[in-house]
Backbone atoms as SQL, in Angstrom:
CREATE TABLE atoms (id INTEGER PRIMARY KEY, chain TEXT, resi INTEGER, resn TEXT, atom TEXT, x REAL, y REAL, z REAL);
INSERT INTO atoms VALUES
  (1, 'A', 1, 'UNK', 'N', 142.449, 44.098, 269.894),
  (2, 'A', 1, 'UNK', 'CA', 142.532, 43.717, 268.420),
  (3, 'A', 1, 'UNK', 'C', 141.988, 44.741, 267.613),
  (4, 'A', 2, 'UNK', 'N', 142.606, 45.144, 266.471),
  (5, 'A', 2, 'UNK', 'CA', 142.213, 46.115, 265.562),
  (6, 'A', 2, 'UNK', 'C', 141.056, 45.532, 264.706),
  (7, 'A', 3, 'UNK', 'N', 139.976, 46.369, 264.421),
  (8, 'A', 3, 'UNK', 'CA', 138.933, 45.948, 263.538),
  (9, 'A', 3, 'UNK', 'C', 139.289, 46.317, 262.149),
  (10, 'A', 4, 'UNK', 'N', 138.867, 45.296, 261.213),
  (11, 'A', 4, 'UNK', 'CA', 139.027, 45.468, 259.891),
  (12, 'A', 4, 'UNK', 'C', 137.890, 46.319, 259.245),
  (13, 'A', 5, 'UNK', 'N', 138.206, 47.031, 258.241),
  (14, 'A', 5, 'UNK', 'CA', 137.247, 48.014, 257.716),
  (15, 'A', 5, 'UNK', 'C', 137.033, 47.577, 256.158),
  (16, 'A', 6, 'UNK', 'N', 135.800, 47.720, 255.723),
  (17, 'A', 6, 'UNK', 'CA', 135.513, 47.326, 254.364),
  (18, 'A', 6, 'UNK', 'C', 135.822, 48.496, 253.379),
  (19, 'A', 7, 'UNK', 'N', 136.616, 48.046, 252.395),
  (20, 'A', 7, 'UNK', 'CA', 136.954, 48.837, 251.245),
  (21, 'A', 7, 'UNK', 'C', 136.501, 48.279, 249.996),
  (22, 'A', 8, 'UNK', 'N', 136.406, 49.003, 248.925),
  (23, 'A', 8, 'UNK', 'CA', 136.013, 48.511, 247.602),
  (24, 'A', 8, 'UNK', 'C', 136.831, 49.125, 246.541),
  (25, 'A', 9, 'UNK', 'N', 137.403, 48.400, 245.570),
  (26, 'A', 9, 'UNK', 'CA', 138.083, 48.956, 244.398),
  (27, 'A', 9, 'UNK', 'C', 136.868, 48.794, 243.379),
  (28, 'A', 10, 'UNK', 'N', 136.545, 49.915, 242.764),
  (29, 'A', 10, 'UNK', 'CA', 135.617, 49.942, 241.602),
  (30, 'A', 10, 'UNK', 'C', 136.440, 50.053, 240.293),
  (31, 'A', 11, 'UNK', 'N', 136.253, 49.066, 239.570),
  (32, 'A', 11, 'UNK', 'CA', 137.056, 48.833, 238.278),
  (33, 'A', 11, 'UNK', 'C', 136.278, 49.387, 237.079),
  (34, 'A', 12, 'UNK', 'N', 136.903, 50.014, 236.150),
  (35, 'A', 12, 'UNK', 'CA', 136.301, 50.767, 235.045),
  (36, 'A', 12, 'UNK', 'C', 136.810, 50.042, 233.678),
  (37, 'A', 13, 'UNK', 'N', 135.885, 50.153, 232.616),
  (38, 'A', 13, 'UNK', 'CA', 136.285, 49.497, 231.388),
  (39, 'A', 13, 'UNK', 'C', 136.685, 50.776, 230.392),
  (40, 'A', 14, 'UNK', 'N', 136.982, 50.360, 229.095),
  (41, 'A', 14, 'UNK', 'CA', 137.465, 51.216, 228.232),
  (42, 'A', 14, 'UNK', 'C', 136.559, 52.371, 227.920),
  (43, 'A', 15, 'UNK', 'N', 135.308, 52.159, 227.993),
  (44, 'A', 15, 'UNK', 'CA', 134.281, 53.174, 227.786),
  (45, 'A', 15, 'UNK', 'C', 134.148, 54.086, 229.140),
  (46, 'A', 16, 'UNK', 'N', 134.707, 53.775, 230.089),
  (47, 'A', 16, 'UNK', 'CA', 134.545, 54.564, 231.424),
  (48, 'A', 16, 'UNK', 'C', 133.505, 54.155, 232.223),
  (49, 'A', 17, 'UNK', 'N', 132.712, 52.974, 231.880),
  (50, 'A', 17, 'UNK', 'CA', 131.603, 52.495, 232.628),
  (51, 'A', 17, 'UNK', 'C', 132.196, 51.534, 233.635),
  (52, 'A', 18, 'UNK', 'N', 131.419, 51.495, 234.756),
  (53, 'A', 18, 'UNK', 'CA', 131.752, 50.483, 235.812),
  (54, 'A', 18, 'UNK', 'C', 131.794, 49.075, 235.262),
  (55, 'A', 19, 'UNK', 'N', 132.852, 48.289, 235.571),
  (56, 'A', 19, 'UNK', 'CA', 132.933, 46.881, 235.142),
  (57, 'A', 19, 'UNK', 'C', 132.782, 45.941, 236.220),
  (58, 'A', 20, 'UNK', 'N', 133.242, 46.287, 237.437),
  (59, 'A', 20, 'UNK', 'CA', 133.074, 45.293, 238.628),
  (60, 'A', 20, 'UNK', 'C', 133.726, 45.930, 239.750),
  (61, 'A', 21, 'UNK', 'N', 133.827, 45.145, 240.910),
  (62, 'A', 21, 'UNK', 'CA', 134.387, 45.704, 242.100),
  (63, 'A', 21, 'UNK', 'C', 135.240, 44.530, 242.780),
  (64, 'A', 22, 'UNK', 'N', 136.227, 44.951, 243.573),
  (65, 'A', 22, 'UNK', 'CA', 136.930, 43.985, 244.361),
  (66, 'A', 22, 'UNK', 'C', 136.934, 44.593, 245.813),
  (67, 'A', 23, 'UNK', 'N', 136.291, 43.771, 246.699),
  (68, 'A', 23, 'UNK', 'CA', 136.127, 43.960, 248.082),
  (69, 'A', 23, 'UNK', 'C', 137.420, 43.758, 248.770),
  (70, 'A', 24, 'UNK', 'N', 137.837, 44.649, 249.700),
  (71, 'A', 24, 'UNK', 'CA', 139.028, 44.582, 250.496),
  (72, 'A', 24, 'UNK', 'C', 138.682, 44.722, 251.935),
  (73, 'A', 25, 'UNK', 'N', 139.324, 43.964, 252.817),
  (74, 'A', 25, 'UNK', 'CA', 139.273, 44.158, 254.188),
  (75, 'A', 25, 'UNK', 'C', 140.663, 44.624, 254.697),
  (76, 'A', 26, 'UNK', 'N', 140.781, 45.859, 255.257),
  (77, 'A', 26, 'UNK', 'CA', 141.992, 46.427, 255.570),
  (78, 'A', 26, 'UNK', 'C', 141.964, 47.107, 256.995),
  (79, 'A', 27, 'UNK', 'N', 143.108, 47.213, 257.541),
  (80, 'A', 27, 'UNK', 'CA', 143.090, 47.898, 258.982),
  (81, 'A', 27, 'UNK', 'C', 143.160, 49.255, 258.781),
  (82, 'A', 28, 'UNK', 'N', 143.508, 49.999, 257.697),
  (83, 'A', 28, 'UNK', 'CA', 143.561, 51.418, 257.701),
  (84, 'A', 28, 'UNK', 'C', 143.479, 51.885, 256.165),
  (85, 'A', 29, 'UNK', 'N', 143.213, 53.171, 256.100),
  (86, 'A', 29, 'UNK', 'CA', 143.219, 53.761, 254.737),
  (87, 'A', 29, 'UNK', 'C', 144.501, 53.559, 253.999),
  (88, 'A', 30, 'UNK', 'N', 145.584, 53.692, 254.817),
  (89, 'A', 30, 'UNK', 'CA', 146.904, 53.530, 254.200),
  (90, 'A', 30, 'UNK', 'C', 147.217, 52.256, 253.557),
  (91, 'A', 31, 'UNK', 'N', 146.725, 51.206, 254.339),
  (92, 'A', 31, 'UNK', 'CA', 146.879, 49.797, 253.721),
  (93, 'A', 31, 'UNK', 'C', 146.023, 49.692, 252.536),
  (94, 'A', 32, 'UNK', 'N', 144.819, 50.179, 252.494),
  (95, 'A', 32, 'UNK', 'CA', 143.920, 49.985, 251.314),
  (96, 'A', 32, 'UNK', 'C', 144.545, 50.610, 250.204),
  (97, 'A', 33, 'UNK', 'N', 145.004, 51.942, 250.446),
  (98, 'A', 33, 'UNK', 'CA', 145.696, 52.729, 249.352),
  (99, 'A', 33, 'UNK', 'C', 147.024, 52.011, 248.732),
  (100, 'A', 34, 'UNK', 'N', 147.776, 51.321, 249.749),
  (101, 'A', 34, 'UNK', 'CA', 148.843, 50.626, 248.991),
  (102, 'A', 34, 'UNK', 'C', 148.378, 49.543, 248.152),
  (103, 'A', 35, 'UNK', 'N', 147.375, 48.785, 248.572),
  (104, 'A', 35, 'UNK', 'CA', 146.715, 47.734, 247.722),
  (105, 'A', 35, 'UNK', 'C', 146.279, 48.214, 246.465),
  (106, 'A', 36, 'UNK', 'N', 145.503, 49.410, 246.360),
  (107, 'A', 36, 'UNK', 'CA', 144.960, 50.044, 245.326),
  (108, 'A', 36, 'UNK', 'C', 146.106, 50.514, 244.343),
  (109, 'A', 37, 'UNK', 'N', 147.107, 51.075, 244.889),
  (110, 'A', 37, 'UNK', 'CA', 148.253, 51.479, 244.110),
  (111, 'A', 37, 'UNK', 'C', 148.907, 50.447, 243.312),
  (112, 'A', 38, 'UNK', 'N', 149.024, 49.357, 244.062),
  (113, 'A', 38, 'UNK', 'CA', 149.679, 48.213, 243.314),
  (114, 'A', 38, 'UNK', 'C', 148.894, 47.388, 242.512),
  (115, 'A', 39, 'UNK', 'N', 147.486, 47.653, 242.464),
  (116, 'A', 39, 'UNK', 'CA', 146.537, 46.827, 241.678),
  (117, 'A', 39, 'UNK', 'C', 146.737, 47.126, 240.248),
  (118, 'A', 40, 'UNK', 'N', 146.566, 46.105, 239.516),
  (119, 'A', 40, 'UNK', 'CA', 146.577, 46.226, 237.989),
  (120, 'A', 40, 'UNK', 'C', 145.018, 46.389, 237.440),
  (121, 'A', 41, 'UNK', 'N', 144.816, 47.435, 236.617),
  (122, 'A', 41, 'UNK', 'CA', 143.543, 47.399, 235.868),
  (123, 'A', 41, 'UNK', 'C', 143.905, 48.157, 234.651),
  (124, 'A', 42, 'UNK', 'N', 143.361, 47.677, 233.561),
  (125, 'A', 42, 'UNK', 'CA', 143.674, 48.277, 232.189),
  (126, 'A', 42, 'UNK', 'C', 143.147, 49.718, 231.917),
  (127, 'A', 43, 'UNK', 'N', 142.147, 50.063, 232.809),
  (128, 'A', 43, 'UNK', 'CA', 141.611, 51.371, 232.624),
  (129, 'A', 43, 'UNK', 'C', 141.237, 52.218, 233.707),
  (130, 'A', 44, 'UNK', 'N', 141.850, 51.765, 234.900),
  (131, 'A', 44, 'UNK', 'CA', 141.850, 52.531, 236.249),
  (132, 'A', 44, 'UNK', 'C', 140.756, 52.022, 237.148),
  (133, 'A', 45, 'UNK', 'N', 141.001, 52.386, 238.440),
  (134, 'A', 45, 'UNK', 'CA', 139.973, 52.092, 239.403),
  (135, 'A', 45, 'UNK', 'C', 139.901, 53.191, 240.460),
  (136, 'A', 46, 'UNK', 'N', 138.881, 53.125, 241.235),
  (137, 'A', 46, 'UNK', 'CA', 138.671, 53.972, 242.385),
  (138, 'A', 46, 'UNK', 'C', 138.711, 53.093, 243.779),
  (139, 'A', 47, 'UNK', 'N', 139.116, 53.836, 244.694),
  (140, 'A', 47, 'UNK', 'CA', 139.131, 53.341, 246.033),
  (141, 'A', 47, 'UNK', 'C', 138.149, 53.928, 246.946),
  (142, 'A', 48, 'UNK', 'N', 137.175, 53.218, 247.536),
  (143, 'A', 48, 'UNK', 'CA', 136.167, 53.697, 248.438),
  (144, 'A', 48, 'UNK', 'C', 136.179, 52.995, 249.723),
  (145, 'A', 49, 'UNK', 'N', 135.904, 53.768, 250.830),
  (146, 'A', 49, 'UNK', 'CA', 135.568, 53.168, 252.074),
  (147, 'A', 49, 'UNK', 'C', 134.062, 53.606, 252.361),
  (148, 'A', 50, 'UNK', 'N', 133.222, 52.714, 252.380),
  (149, 'A', 50, 'UNK', 'CA', 131.801, 52.993, 252.431),
  (150, 'A', 50, 'UNK', 'C', 131.440, 54.033, 251.491),
  (151, 'A', 51, 'UNK', 'N', 130.923, 55.076, 251.968),
  (152, 'A', 51, 'UNK', 'CA', 130.472, 56.263, 251.120),
  (153, 'A', 51, 'UNK', 'C', 131.653, 57.284, 250.799),
  (154, 'A', 52, 'UNK', 'N', 132.784, 57.040, 251.381),
  (155, 'A', 52, 'UNK', 'CA', 133.878, 57.835, 251.327),
  (156, 'A', 52, 'UNK', 'C', 134.832, 57.562, 250.189),
  (157, 'A', 53, 'UNK', 'N', 134.976, 58.565, 249.208),
  (158, 'A', 53, 'UNK', 'CA', 135.893, 58.279, 248.058),
  (159, 'A', 53, 'UNK', 'C', 137.212, 58.587, 248.604),
  (160, 'A', 54, 'UNK', 'N', 138.164, 57.667, 248.344),
  (161, 'A', 54, 'UNK', 'CA', 139.741, 57.736, 248.799),
  (162, 'A', 54, 'UNK', 'C', 140.609, 58.126, 247.622),
  (163, 'A', 55, 'UNK', 'N', 140.285, 57.801, 246.353),
  (164, 'A', 55, 'UNK', 'CA', 141.148, 58.191, 245.383),
  (165, 'A', 55, 'UNK', 'C', 141.016, 57.340, 244.070),
  (166, 'A', 56, 'UNK', 'N', 141.459, 57.886, 243.132),
  (167, 'A', 56, 'UNK', 'CA', 141.567, 57.502, 241.566),
  (168, 'A', 56, 'UNK', 'C', 142.895, 56.869, 241.330),
  (169, 'A', 57, 'UNK', 'N', 142.968, 55.756, 240.719),
  (170, 'A', 57, 'UNK', 'CA', 144.349, 55.087, 240.347),
  (171, 'A', 57, 'UNK', 'C', 144.334, 54.721, 238.982),
  (172, 'A', 58, 'UNK', 'N', 145.253, 55.251, 238.315),
  (173, 'A', 58, 'UNK', 'CA', 145.321, 55.098, 236.808),
  (174, 'A', 58, 'UNK', 'C', 145.551, 53.760, 236.334),
  (175, 'A', 59, 'UNK', 'N', 145.477, 53.529, 235.012),
  (176, 'A', 59, 'UNK', 'CA', 145.849, 52.195, 234.375),
  (177, 'A', 59, 'UNK', 'C', 147.045, 51.695, 234.702),
  (178, 'A', 60, 'UNK', 'N', 147.206, 50.380, 234.668),
  (179, 'A', 60, 'UNK', 'CA', 148.455, 49.669, 234.748),
  (180, 'A', 60, 'UNK', 'C', 148.969, 49.362, 236.110),
  (181, 'A', 61, 'UNK', 'N', 149.888, 48.574, 236.326),
  (182, 'A', 61, 'UNK', 'CA', 150.685, 48.214, 237.517),
  (183, 'A', 61, 'UNK', 'C', 151.733, 49.156, 237.887),
  (184, 'A', 62, 'UNK', 'N', 151.833, 49.228, 239.178),
  (185, 'A', 62, 'UNK', 'CA', 153.151, 50.031, 239.602),
  (186, 'A', 62, 'UNK', 'C', 153.733, 49.312, 240.683),
  (187, 'A', 63, 'UNK', 'N', 154.949, 49.718, 240.789),
  (188, 'A', 63, 'UNK', 'CA', 155.976, 48.928, 241.630),
  (189, 'A', 63, 'UNK', 'C', 155.953, 49.735, 243.126),
  (190, 'A', 64, 'UNK', 'N', 155.846, 48.880, 244.176),
  (191, 'A', 64, 'UNK', 'CA', 155.856, 49.494, 245.508),
  (192, 'A', 64, 'UNK', 'C', 157.256, 48.986, 246.033),
  (193, 'A', 65, 'UNK', 'N', 157.890, 50.077, 246.672),
  (194, 'A', 65, 'UNK', 'CA', 159.096, 49.593, 247.350),
  (195, 'A', 65, 'UNK', 'C', 159.034, 49.992, 248.774),
  (196, 'A', 66, 'UNK', 'N', 159.440, 49.155, 249.693),
  (197, 'A', 66, 'UNK', 'CA', 159.436, 49.421, 251.192),
  (198, 'A', 66, 'UNK', 'C', 160.886, 49.930, 251.513),
  (199, 'A', 67, 'UNK', 'N', 160.884, 51.169, 252.019),
  (200, 'A', 67, 'UNK', 'CA', 162.297, 51.680, 252.501),
  (201, 'A', 67, 'UNK', 'C', 162.376, 51.398, 254.061);
């Protein structure tokens, strides 16, 4: 059985300050990135796995299509 890994989306406000976080349990970086890419946040968010920065995701919602 695959182990879940703890990820966090850090959400920012209009002034660029930290507003809150959403904890995610995902099986891989790819799964966490797909969730982060599709997440809505008015001013953007960052994805982290523990102390590892995985990416910045800009404001607004995006559409994910599976091919």
